[in-house]
C-alpha positions, 0 to 999 in steps of 0.5 A, a space after each residue: 697520496 702524492 707528496 703534498 709539496 709536489 702538487 700543482 696549485 690547481 690539484 692542491 686547491 681541489 684536494 683542499 676543497 674536497 678535504 683530502 688534506 688540510 691547509 695546515 698539513 700542506 703548509 707544514 709539509 712545505 715548511 718542513 721542505 723549506 727547512 731541509 732545502 733552504 740551506 742549500 738553495 737559499 730561496 727564502 730570505 725570511 720564513 714566516 712559519 708561525 704566520 703561515 700556520 695561523 693563516 692555514 688554520 684560518 683557511 681550514 676553519 673557512 673550508 670547514 664551514 658548510 655555507 662559508 665563502 671559500 676564497 679562490 686560493 683558500 689554504 694554498 701556501 705561497 711564496 712572496 718575492 721580497 719586492 712586495 711590502 708585507 705588513 709586519 714582515 721585513 721587506 728589503 728588496 734584498 738591499 742593505 739600504 733598507 736594513 730591517 725595514 718592516 712595512 706598516 702596510 700591505 701591497 695590493 697584490 699580496 693583499 689580494 692573495 690573502 683576501 682569497 685565503 692564500 697562506 704566506 710561507 715567507 719572503 723570497 730571494 731576488 736581485 737587489 732592487 730587482 736589478 739583475 739577470 742572475 740573482 747575484 746581487 742580493 744582500 743575502 747571497 744568490 739562490 741556487 737553481 735546483 737544476 744541474 748540468 748532467 754529470 756536473 755539480 756546478 751551481 747554476 743561476 735560477 735567473 734574475 731578478 725573481 731567482 728566489 721565486 723560480 727556485 722555490 717553485 721548481 724545488 717544490 718549496 711553495 705551490 706558486 710565487 709572486 714575482 715581478 718583471 721589468 725587463 724579463 725578470 719573470 720569464 727568464 727565471 721561468 725558462 731557466 727553472 722549467 716553470 711557467 711565468 707570465 707578465 700581464 699587460 702593464 697596469 693589470 696588476 697594481 704597483 702599490 706596495 711594490 718596491 719601485 725599480 722602473 715605474 713605467 716597466 715594472 709589473 707583477 706576475 706569478 711563477 707557477 708549475 703549470 699554465 693553469 696555475 699561472 692563470 689562477 694566480 694572475 686572476 687574483 693578483 690583478 685588480 683595479 686599484 685607486 692607490 696606483 694611478 697607472 692601474 687599469 680601471 677594468 675588470 679582470 677576465 676569467 683567464 682559467 677558462 682560456 686554458 685548454 681552448 686550443 689554438 685552432 684558427 689562430 694566427 701565430 707570428 714568428 718575428 724574423 729579428 729574433 733569429 740571432 747570430 750565435 744562438 745555440 742550436 738547441 734553442 733554434 730547434 726548440 723554436 722550430 718544434 714550437 712552430 710545428 706543434 702550433 701548426 699541428 694544432 690548427 694554428 696558422 704560422 705567419 712570418 712577421 717583422 719587428 724591425 726596431 728589435 735591435 734597438 730594444 736592449 740599448 733603449 731599455 738600459 737607458 730608460 730603466 736606469 733613468 727611472 731607477 735613479 729617480 725612484 731610488 733617490 728616496 733612500 737617504 737614510 733619513 726616513 726609514 731603512 739603514 743609516 750610516 752617520 759618517 762624520 755627522 754632516 747631512 751630506 756625509 750621511 747621505 754619501 755614506 748611507 748610499 755608498 754602503 747601502 747600495 750594491 755595485 750593480 745598483 750603483 752602476 745603474 744609478 750612475 747610468 741613469 743620472 748621467 742620461 738625465 743630466 743637462 746636455 745628455 737628456 736629449 741625446 740619450 733619454 729622449 731618443 730612447 723614448 722615441 725608440 720605445 714608441 717605434 718598438 710599440 708601433 712595430 708590435 701594433 703593426 704585427 698584431 694587425 696580422 696575427 693574434 700572438 707571437 712565438 719566440 725563444 724566452 732566453 738566448 741560452 739555458 741557465 749558466 753558472 754563477 760567475 760565468 757572466 758577472 764580470 761582463 755587464 753587457 754579456 749579462 744584459 744580453 740575457 734580456 734580449 728576447 724579453 725587454 721588448 714586451 716591457 717597453 711596449 707594455 704587452 703580456 708575455 709568457 714563458 712555458 717550459 718546452 724542452 731540455 738542452 744538450 746538458 739536460 737543462 730546461 728551455 722555455 718558449 715565449 708567447 707575446 700577445 697584444 695589450 689586454 689579450 692575456 687570453 691569447 697567451 694562455 691559449 697558446 701557452 697551454 697548447 705548447 704545454 700540452 704538445 711539449 709534455 714537459 714532465 722533467 724534474 730536477 734530480 734532488 741533490 739538495 
Protein backbone atom coordinates (compact mmCIF):
# COMPACT_ATOMS: atom_id res chain seq x y z
CA UNK A 1 0.00 0.00 0.00
CA UNK A 2 1.12 3.58 -0.68
CA UNK A 3 2.44 5.40 2.35
CA UNK A 4 -0.76 6.68 3.96
CA UNK A 5 0.55 10.21 4.27
CA UNK A 6 1.22 10.40 0.52
CA UNK A 7 -2.39 9.76 -0.49
CA UNK A 8 -4.51 12.50 -1.96
CA UNK A 9 -7.54 13.49 0.10
CA UNK A 10 -9.86 11.87 -2.46
CA UNK A 11 -7.95 8.57 -2.38
CA UNK A 12 -7.74 8.62 1.41
CA UNK A 13 -11.49 9.15 1.75
CA UNK A 14 -12.08 6.28 -0.70
CA UNK A 15 -9.76 4.01 1.29
CA UNK A 16 -11.42 4.94 4.59
CA UNK A 17 -14.90 4.18 3.25
CA UNK A 18 -13.73 0.84 1.84
CA UNK A 19 -12.15 0.11 5.25
CA UNK A 20 -8.74 -0.48 3.65
CA UNK A 21 -7.30 1.35 6.67
CA UNK A 22 -8.72 3.14 9.66
CA UNK A 23 -8.83 6.82 10.50
CA UNK A 24 -6.68 6.07 13.54
CA UNK A 25 -4.06 4.47 11.30
CA UNK A 26 -3.87 7.35 8.82
CA UNK A 27 -4.04 9.92 11.62
CA UNK A 28 -1.23 8.22 13.55
CA UNK A 29 0.82 8.01 10.35
CA UNK A 30 0.50 11.78 9.94
CA UNK A 31 1.31 12.43 13.61
CA UNK A 32 4.44 10.29 13.28
CA UNK A 33 5.45 12.19 10.15
CA UNK A 34 4.86 15.53 11.89
CA UNK A 35 7.01 14.45 14.85
CA UNK A 36 9.90 13.61 12.50
CA UNK A 37 9.56 16.52 10.08
CA UNK A 38 8.31 19.49 12.07
CA UNK A 39 11.62 20.28 13.84
CA UNK A 40 13.06 20.97 10.36
CA UNK A 41 9.99 22.35 8.56
CA UNK A 42 8.24 24.27 11.39
CA UNK A 43 4.85 23.91 9.70
CA UNK A 44 2.89 23.26 12.90
CA UNK A 45 2.84 25.68 15.83
CA UNK A 46 0.63 23.36 17.89
CA UNK A 47 0.06 19.62 17.46
CA UNK A 48 -3.18 18.25 18.93
CA UNK A 49 -2.29 14.56 18.99
CA UNK A 50 -4.73 13.40 21.69
CA UNK A 51 -7.61 15.35 20.18
CA UNK A 52 -6.74 14.01 16.71
CA UNK A 53 -6.76 10.38 17.84
CA UNK A 54 -10.05 10.86 19.72
CA UNK A 55 -11.62 12.41 16.61
CA UNK A 56 -10.19 9.56 14.50
CA UNK A 57 -11.72 6.95 16.81
CA UNK A 58 -15.09 8.71 16.57
CA UNK A 59 -14.79 8.71 12.79
CA UNK A 60 -13.92 5.00 12.76
CA UNK A 61 -16.99 4.26 14.86
CA UNK A 62 -19.11 6.19 12.37
CA UNK A 63 -17.48 4.48 9.38
CA UNK A 64 -18.10 1.10 11.01
CA UNK A 65 -21.86 1.55 11.27
CA UNK A 66 -23.70 -0.31 8.54
CA UNK A 67 -26.41 2.34 8.30
CA UNK A 68 -24.58 5.30 9.82
CA UNK A 69 -24.38 8.64 8.03
CA UNK A 70 -20.80 9.20 6.86
CA UNK A 71 -19.52 12.76 6.61
CA UNK A 72 -17.90 14.08 3.44
CA UNK A 73 -14.54 14.20 5.23
CA UNK A 74 -15.09 11.33 7.68
CA UNK A 75 -11.77 10.32 9.21
CA UNK A 76 -9.54 12.63 7.11
CA UNK A 77 -6.67 14.26 9.08
CA UNK A 78 -6.33 17.98 8.25
CA UNK A 79 -4.25 20.96 9.36
CA UNK A 80 -5.75 24.30 10.43
CA UNK A 81 -4.13 27.68 9.84
CA UNK A 82 -3.60 29.46 13.17
CA UNK A 83 -5.99 32.19 11.97
CA UNK A 84 -9.09 30.07 12.63
CA UNK A 85 -10.42 29.98 16.18
CA UNK A 86 -10.56 26.43 17.50
CA UNK A 87 -12.46 25.79 20.72
CA UNK A 88 -10.11 24.77 23.53
CA UNK A 89 -7.00 24.95 21.30
CA UNK A 90 -4.63 27.92 21.40
CA UNK A 91 -5.18 30.41 18.56
CA UNK A 92 -2.67 33.24 18.20
CA UNK A 93 -2.59 34.32 14.52
CA UNK A 94 1.14 33.75 15.21
CA UNK A 95 1.32 37.06 17.11
CA UNK A 96 2.73 37.72 20.56
CA UNK A 97 -0.15 40.04 21.37
CA UNK A 98 -2.61 37.14 21.59
CA UNK A 99 -0.40 35.36 24.12
CA UNK A 100 -1.86 31.94 24.91
CA UNK A 101 -5.41 32.88 23.88
CA UNK A 102 -7.62 29.79 23.84
CA UNK A 103 -10.99 30.48 22.21
CA UNK A 104 -14.17 29.27 23.93
CA UNK A 105 -15.81 28.94 20.49
CA UNK A 106 -15.17 27.43 17.04
CA UNK A 107 -14.90 29.25 13.73
CA UNK A 108 -17.68 28.41 11.28
CA UNK A 109 -15.23 27.09 8.67
CA UNK A 110 -13.58 24.62 11.05
CA UNK A 111 -16.93 23.65 12.60
CA UNK A 112 -18.09 22.74 9.09
CA UNK A 113 -15.06 20.44 8.76
CA UNK A 114 -15.64 18.72 12.10
CA UNK A 115 -19.36 18.35 11.34
CA UNK A 116 -18.34 16.34 8.26
CA UNK A 117 -16.06 14.05 10.28
CA UNK A 118 -12.64 15.61 9.65
CA UNK A 119 -9.80 15.14 12.14
CA UNK A 120 -7.70 18.06 13.43
CA UNK A 121 -3.95 17.39 13.54
CA UNK A 122 -3.02 20.86 14.85
CA UNK A 123 -2.54 24.55 14.09
CA UNK A 124 -0.35 25.71 11.22
CA UNK A 125 2.24 28.48 10.98
CA UNK A 126 1.49 31.77 9.24
CA UNK A 127 2.62 35.37 8.96
CA UNK A 128 1.59 37.42 12.00
CA UNK A 129 -2.07 38.41 11.50
CA UNK A 130 -1.68 37.11 7.91
CA UNK A 131 0.44 40.15 7.03
CA UNK A 132 3.25 38.98 4.80
CA UNK A 133 4.26 37.27 1.58
CA UNK A 134 7.02 35.04 2.94
CA UNK A 135 5.85 33.81 6.37
CA UNK A 136 8.82 35.59 7.97
CA UNK A 137 6.76 37.53 10.50
CA UNK A 138 5.46 34.63 12.64
CA UNK A 139 6.24 34.74 16.34
CA UNK A 140 7.17 31.05 16.04
CA UNK A 141 9.74 31.63 13.31
CA UNK A 142 9.28 30.85 9.62
CA UNK A 143 8.29 27.48 8.17
CA UNK A 144 10.61 26.03 5.55
CA UNK A 145 9.59 25.12 2.03
CA UNK A 146 10.20 21.38 1.47
CA UNK A 147 11.43 22.29 -2.04
CA UNK A 148 15.05 23.34 -2.57
CA UNK A 149 16.94 24.72 -5.54
CA UNK A 150 18.83 22.02 -7.39
CA UNK A 151 22.29 21.61 -5.90
CA UNK A 152 21.69 24.04 -3.03
CA UNK A 153 20.70 23.78 0.63
CA UNK A 154 19.40 27.34 1.00
CA UNK A 155 16.16 27.49 2.99
CA UNK A 156 13.35 28.85 0.84
CA UNK A 157 10.09 30.47 1.81
CA UNK A 158 6.89 28.52 1.28
CA UNK A 159 5.10 31.82 0.71
CA UNK A 160 2.80 33.87 2.87
CA UNK A 161 0.74 34.26 4.74
CA UNK A 162 -0.38 30.61 4.60
CA UNK A 163 3.18 29.26 4.54
CA UNK A 164 2.62 26.66 7.25
CA UNK A 165 -0.43 25.28 5.44
CA UNK A 166 1.49 25.07 2.15
CA UNK A 167 4.50 23.38 3.77
CA UNK A 168 2.30 20.86 5.57
CA UNK A 169 0.43 19.85 2.40
CA UNK A 170 3.56 19.73 0.22
CA UNK A 171 5.49 17.66 2.79
CA UNK A 172 2.58 15.24 3.43
CA UNK A 173 2.03 16.42 7.01
CA UNK A 174 -1.75 16.54 6.41
CA UNK A 175 -4.12 15.51 3.63
CA UNK A 176 -5.20 19.14 3.12
CA UNK A 177 -5.27 22.36 5.11
CA UNK A 178 -7.36 25.44 5.72
CA UNK A 179 -5.85 28.74 4.62
CA UNK A 180 -6.95 32.32 4.03
CA UNK A 181 -6.40 34.81 1.22
CA UNK A 182 -6.41 38.60 1.64
CA UNK A 183 -4.13 39.51 -1.26
CA UNK A 184 -2.85 36.16 -2.50
CA UNK A 185 -2.12 34.27 0.73
CA UNK A 186 -3.53 30.99 -0.60
CA UNK A 187 -2.50 31.18 -4.24
CA UNK A 188 1.09 32.41 -3.80
CA UNK A 189 2.06 29.69 -1.25
CA UNK A 190 0.36 27.10 -3.50
CA UNK A 191 2.51 28.23 -6.45
CA UNK A 192 5.69 28.16 -4.32
CA UNK A 193 5.10 24.60 -3.05
CA UNK A 194 3.58 22.75 -6.01
CA UNK A 195 0.15 22.51 -4.39
CA UNK A 196 -3.37 23.63 -5.39
CA UNK A 197 -5.02 26.59 -3.68
CA UNK A 198 -8.32 28.36 -4.30
CA UNK A 199 -9.84 31.54 -2.95
CA UNK A 200 -13.62 31.48 -3.50
CA UNK A 201 -15.91 34.42 -4.22
CA UNK A 202 -15.97 36.87 -1.32
CA UNK A 203 -18.77 35.78 1.02
CA UNK A 204 -18.81 32.09 0.05
CA UNK A 205 -17.02 31.13 3.28
CA UNK A 206 -17.99 32.59 6.64
CA UNK A 207 -15.44 34.83 8.34
CA UNK A 208 -16.91 34.12 11.79
CA UNK A 209 -14.11 32.97 14.06
CA UNK A 210 -11.35 33.99 11.63
CA UNK A 211 -8.92 36.48 13.15
CA UNK A 212 -9.55 39.58 11.04
CA UNK A 213 -6.92 41.37 8.94
CA UNK A 214 -8.85 43.28 6.23
CA UNK A 215 -12.53 42.43 6.47
CA UNK A 216 -13.55 43.34 2.90
CA UNK A 217 -10.71 41.25 1.45
CA UNK A 218 -10.22 38.22 3.77
CA UNK A 219 -11.63 34.92 2.53
CA UNK A 220 -11.04 31.33 3.62
CA UNK A 221 -10.09 28.55 1.22
CA UNK A 222 -8.12 25.30 1.09
CA UNK A 223 -4.60 24.25 0.16
CA UNK A 224 -4.60 20.72 -1.24
CA UNK A 225 -2.71 18.16 -3.28
CA UNK A 226 -5.02 18.19 -6.32
CA UNK A 227 -7.84 20.16 -7.91
CA UNK A 228 -10.32 17.46 -6.86
CA UNK A 229 -9.08 17.66 -3.26
CA UNK A 230 -9.51 21.44 -3.33
CA UNK A 231 -13.10 21.00 -4.56
CA UNK A 232 -13.89 18.50 -1.79
CA UNK A 233 -12.49 20.85 0.84
CA UNK A 234 -14.12 24.00 -0.50
CA UNK A 235 -17.56 22.40 -0.63
CA UNK A 236 -17.37 21.72 3.11
CA UNK A 237 -15.64 24.96 4.14
CA UNK A 238 -18.20 27.22 2.44
CA UNK A 239 -21.65 27.86 3.88
CA UNK A 240 -24.21 30.55 4.53
CA UNK A 241 -23.82 31.84 8.08
CA UNK A 242 -26.04 34.22 9.99
CA UNK A 243 -23.08 34.96 12.30
CA UNK A 244 -21.34 36.74 9.39
CA UNK A 245 -23.26 39.60 7.78
CA UNK A 246 -21.09 39.36 4.64
CA UNK A 247 -21.80 35.65 4.19
CA UNK A 248 -23.74 34.88 1.02
CA UNK A 249 -27.14 33.39 1.74
CA UNK A 250 -27.12 30.81 -1.04
CA UNK A 251 -26.50 27.07 -1.34
CA UNK A 252 -23.00 25.74 -1.99
CA UNK A 253 -22.70 24.08 -5.44
CA UNK A 254 -21.31 20.59 -5.97
CA UNK A 255 -17.92 21.69 -7.29
CA UNK A 256 -16.48 18.16 -7.41
CA UNK A 257 -18.75 17.52 -10.42
CA UNK A 258 -17.05 20.36 -12.30
CA UNK A 259 -13.63 18.69 -12.06
CA UNK A 260 -12.93 16.83 -15.28
CA UNK A 261 -15.76 18.37 -17.31
CA UNK A 262 -13.22 19.88 -19.68
CA UNK A 263 -12.91 23.30 -21.27
CA UNK A 264 -14.24 22.61 -24.77
CA UNK A 265 -16.22 25.62 -25.95
CA UNK A 266 -15.03 27.85 -23.11
CA UNK A 267 -13.50 31.26 -23.83
CA UNK A 268 -10.33 31.91 -21.85
CA UNK A 269 -9.04 35.47 -21.55
CA UNK A 270 -5.37 36.40 -21.48
CA UNK A 271 -4.93 39.89 -19.96
CA UNK A 272 -2.16 41.82 -21.67
CA UNK A 273 -1.43 43.89 -18.54
CA UNK A 274 -0.06 40.79 -16.78
CA UNK A 275 2.91 40.68 -19.16
CA UNK A 276 5.38 42.68 -17.11
CA UNK A 277 8.92 43.92 -17.66
CA UNK A 278 11.50 41.74 -15.95
CA UNK A 279 9.24 38.70 -15.66
CA UNK A 280 11.41 35.55 -15.73
CA UNK A 281 11.43 33.60 -19.00
CA UNK A 282 10.37 30.45 -17.14
CA UNK A 283 7.08 32.10 -16.11
CA UNK A 284 6.49 33.61 -19.54
CA UNK A 285 7.06 30.20 -21.17
CA UNK A 286 4.83 28.41 -18.68
CA UNK A 287 2.03 30.90 -19.29
CA UNK A 288 2.29 30.25 -23.03
CA UNK A 289 2.24 26.50 -22.37
CA UNK A 290 -0.94 26.94 -20.36
CA UNK A 291 -2.52 28.84 -23.24
CA UNK A 292 -1.50 26.09 -25.67
CA UNK A 293 -2.83 23.34 -23.36
CA UNK A 294 -6.25 24.96 -23.09
CA UNK A 295 -6.40 25.66 -26.82
CA UNK A 296 -5.55 22.01 -27.52
CA UNK A 297 -8.45 20.94 -25.30
CA UNK A 298 -10.95 22.98 -27.26
CA UNK A 299 -10.96 26.33 -25.49
CA UNK A 300 -10.92 29.60 -27.41
CA UNK A 301 -8.18 32.01 -26.34
CA UNK A 302 -9.17 35.69 -26.28
CA UNK A 303 -6.88 38.65 -25.61
CA UNK A 304 -8.44 40.96 -23.03
CA UNK A 305 -7.48 44.19 -21.30
CA UNK A 306 -7.64 45.04 -17.59
CA UNK A 307 -6.35 48.63 -17.85
CA UNK A 308 -6.39 49.49 -14.15
CA UNK A 309 -4.22 46.49 -13.14
CA UNK A 310 -1.18 48.71 -12.56
CA UNK A 311 -3.06 50.54 -9.81
CA UNK A 312 -4.15 47.36 -7.98
CA UNK A 313 -1.10 46.93 -5.76
CA UNK A 314 -0.98 50.51 -4.45
CA UNK A 315 -4.76 50.47 -3.92
CA UNK A 316 -4.51 47.19 -2.03
CA UNK A 317 -1.73 48.49 0.23
CA UNK A 318 -3.96 51.41 1.21
CA UNK A 319 -7.25 49.53 1.69
CA UNK A 320 -5.81 46.51 3.54
CA UNK A 321 -3.74 48.46 6.12
CA UNK A 322 -6.64 50.87 6.66
CA UNK A 323 -8.97 48.01 7.53
CA UNK A 324 -6.23 46.38 9.62
CA UNK A 325 -5.76 49.53 11.68
CA UNK A 326 -9.46 49.41 12.53
CA UNK A 327 -9.60 45.65 13.17
CA UNK A 328 -6.45 45.48 15.29
CA UNK A 329 -7.51 48.36 17.54
CA UNK A 330 -9.23 45.71 19.69
CA UNK A 331 -5.86 44.33 20.86
CA UNK A 332 -5.19 46.48 23.90
CA UNK A 333 -4.29 43.94 26.59
CA UNK A 334 -7.49 44.60 28.51
CA UNK A 335 -9.88 41.81 27.55
CA UNK A 336 -7.78 38.89 26.29
CA UNK A 337 -4.29 38.05 25.08
CA UNK A 338 -0.99 39.25 26.50
CA UNK A 339 -0.77 42.40 28.64
CA UNK A 340 2.29 44.53 29.42
CA UNK A 341 1.56 46.71 32.43
CA UNK A 342 4.39 49.23 32.00
CA UNK A 343 4.22 52.00 34.61
CA UNK A 344 0.67 51.03 35.52
CA UNK A 345 -1.21 53.83 33.76
CA UNK A 346 -3.85 52.88 31.18
CA UNK A 347 -2.11 54.74 28.35
CA UNK A 348 1.25 53.17 29.16
CA UNK A 349 -0.34 49.72 29.34
CA UNK A 350 -1.81 50.23 25.87
CA UNK A 351 1.50 51.48 24.48
CA UNK A 352 3.62 48.75 26.04
CA UNK A 353 1.18 45.97 25.11
CA UNK A 354 0.90 47.03 21.49
CA UNK A 355 4.56 48.01 21.14
CA UNK A 356 5.80 44.64 22.40
CA UNK A 357 2.91 42.53 21.14
CA UNK A 358 2.88 43.55 17.48
CA UNK A 359 5.81 42.67 15.23
CA UNK A 360 7.58 45.13 12.93
CA UNK A 361 5.56 44.35 9.77
CA UNK A 362 2.24 44.59 11.59
CA UNK A 363 3.31 47.89 13.13
CA UNK A 364 4.32 49.18 9.68
CA UNK A 365 0.92 48.34 8.20
CA UNK A 366 -0.98 49.75 11.19
CA UNK A 367 0.92 53.02 10.85
CA UNK A 368 0.15 53.18 7.12
CA UNK A 369 -3.49 52.36 7.77
CA UNK A 370 -3.90 54.93 10.51
CA UNK A 371 -2.21 57.57 8.35
CA UNK A 372 -4.41 57.04 5.28
CA UNK A 373 -7.53 57.22 7.45
CA UNK A 374 -6.45 60.35 9.31
CA UNK A 375 -8.04 63.78 8.87
CA UNK A 376 -6.71 65.51 5.77
CA UNK A 377 -5.50 62.28 4.12
CA UNK A 378 -8.68 60.17 3.98
CA UNK A 379 -9.85 61.67 0.68
CA UNK A 380 -6.38 61.74 -0.87
CA UNK A 381 -5.60 58.09 -0.12
CA UNK A 382 -8.35 55.84 1.21
CA UNK A 383 -11.26 57.29 -0.76
CA UNK A 384 -9.20 57.36 -3.96
CA UNK A 385 -8.10 53.75 -3.41
CA UNK A 386 -11.75 52.70 -3.07
CA UNK A 387 -12.54 54.44 -6.37
CA UNK A 388 -9.65 52.56 -8.02
CA UNK A 389 -11.05 49.35 -6.56
CA UNK A 390 -14.36 50.05 -8.30
CA UNK A 391 -12.52 50.63 -11.59
CA UNK A 392 -10.70 47.29 -11.20
CA UNK A 393 -14.02 45.51 -10.64
CA UNK A 394 -15.45 47.22 -13.72
CA UNK A 395 -12.43 46.03 -15.76
CA UNK A 396 -13.19 42.44 -14.76
CA UNK A 397 -16.91 42.80 -15.46
CA UNK A 398 -16.10 44.10 -18.93
CA UNK A 399 -13.67 41.25 -19.61
CA UNK A 400 -16.12 38.62 -18.36
CA UNK A 401 -18.64 39.93 -20.85
CA UNK A 402 -16.47 38.24 -23.48
CA UNK A 403 -14.77 35.32 -21.67
CA UNK A 404 -15.56 32.62 -19.09
CA UNK A 405 -12.27 32.75 -17.17
CA UNK A 406 -8.84 34.36 -17.21
CA UNK A 407 -5.46 32.64 -17.29
CA UNK A 408 -2.45 34.39 -15.73
CA UNK A 409 0.76 33.52 -13.90
CA UNK A 410 0.25 32.97 -10.16
CA UNK A 411 3.47 34.67 -9.02
CA UNK A 412 6.22 36.81 -10.56
CA UNK A 413 8.91 34.31 -9.46
CA UNK A 414 9.48 30.90 -7.91
CA UNK A 415 10.10 30.57 -4.17
CA UNK A 416 12.95 32.75 -2.91
CA UNK A 417 15.28 32.38 0.05
CA UNK A 418 14.55 33.86 3.44
CA UNK A 419 16.10 37.29 3.77
CA UNK A 420 16.36 37.89 0.01
CA UNK A 421 13.52 40.41 -0.02
CA UNK A 422 12.70 41.14 3.62
CA UNK A 423 14.93 44.24 3.71
CA UNK A 424 12.81 45.85 0.98
CA UNK A 425 9.08 45.94 1.84
CA UNK A 426 8.16 47.12 -1.67
CA UNK A 427 9.97 44.17 -3.29
CA UNK A 428 8.12 41.87 -0.89
CA UNK A 429 4.75 43.48 -1.67
CA UNK A 430 5.37 42.94 -5.41
CA UNK A 431 4.93 39.20 -4.82
CA UNK A 432 1.19 39.87 -4.78
CA UNK A 433 1.11 41.66 -8.14
CA UNK A 434 -0.87 38.91 -9.92
CA UNK A 435 -3.16 37.98 -7.05
CA UNK A 436 -4.46 41.15 -5.34
CA UNK A 437 -6.84 42.06 -8.18
CA UNK A 438 -9.09 39.07 -7.44
CA UNK A 439 -9.34 40.12 -3.78
CA UNK A 440 -10.11 43.75 -4.61
CA UNK A 441 -12.88 42.58 -6.94
CA UNK A 442 -14.08 39.72 -4.67
CA UNK A 443 -13.56 37.10 -7.41
CA UNK A 444 -12.59 33.41 -7.23
CA UNK A 445 -8.94 32.64 -8.01
CA UNK A 446 -7.06 29.34 -8.16
CA UNK A 447 -3.39 28.42 -8.44
CA UNK A 448 -2.49 25.12 -10.09
CA UNK A 449 1.09 23.69 -10.24
CA UNK A 450 2.10 23.48 -13.89
CA UNK A 451 5.87 23.19 -14.18
CA UNK A 452 9.35 23.71 -12.77
CA UNK A 453 11.74 26.60 -13.27
CA UNK A 454 15.41 26.34 -14.22
CA UNK A 455 16.29 25.62 -10.56
CA UNK A 456 13.81 22.78 -10.26
CA UNK A 457 11.29 24.82 -8.23
CA UNK A 458 7.53 24.65 -8.83
CA UNK A 459 5.61 27.36 -10.68
CA UNK A 460 1.86 27.88 -10.76
CA UNK A 461 -0.71 29.17 -13.22
CA UNK A 462 -3.66 31.20 -11.95
CA UNK A 463 -7.27 30.94 -13.08
CA UNK A 464 -9.65 33.81 -12.23
CA UNK A 465 -13.38 33.52 -12.92
CA UNK A 466 -16.41 35.73 -12.51
CA UNK A 467 -18.11 36.09 -9.13
CA UNK A 468 -19.96 32.93 -7.99
CA UNK A 469 -18.50 30.93 -10.89
CA UNK A 470 -16.02 28.71 -9.05
CA UNK A 471 -17.18 26.03 -11.50
CA UNK A 472 -15.07 27.70 -14.20
CA UNK A 473 -12.02 27.70 -11.92
CA UNK A 474 -12.40 23.99 -11.27
CA UNK A 475 -12.99 23.15 -14.95
CA UNK A 476 -9.99 25.13 -16.18
CA UNK A 477 -7.83 24.16 -13.18
CA UNK A 478 -8.47 20.46 -13.76
CA UNK A 479 -7.73 20.85 -17.48
CA UNK A 480 -4.40 22.51 -16.69
CA UNK A 481 -3.61 19.85 -14.08
CA UNK A 482 -4.27 17.06 -16.57
CA UNK A 483 -2.27 18.70 -19.36
CA UNK A 484 0.67 19.63 -17.13
CA UNK A 485 0.88 16.18 -15.57
CA UNK A 486 2.70 17.74 -12.63
CA UNK A 487 3.97 14.82 -10.56
CA UNK A 488 7.22 16.33 -9.26
CA UNK A 489 7.81 16.01 -5.53
CA UNK A 490 10.37 17.71 -3.31
CA UNK A 491 13.36 15.53 -2.56
CA UNK A 492 13.09 14.46 1.08
CA UNK A 493 15.89 16.16 3.02
CA UNK A 494 13.98 16.65 6.24
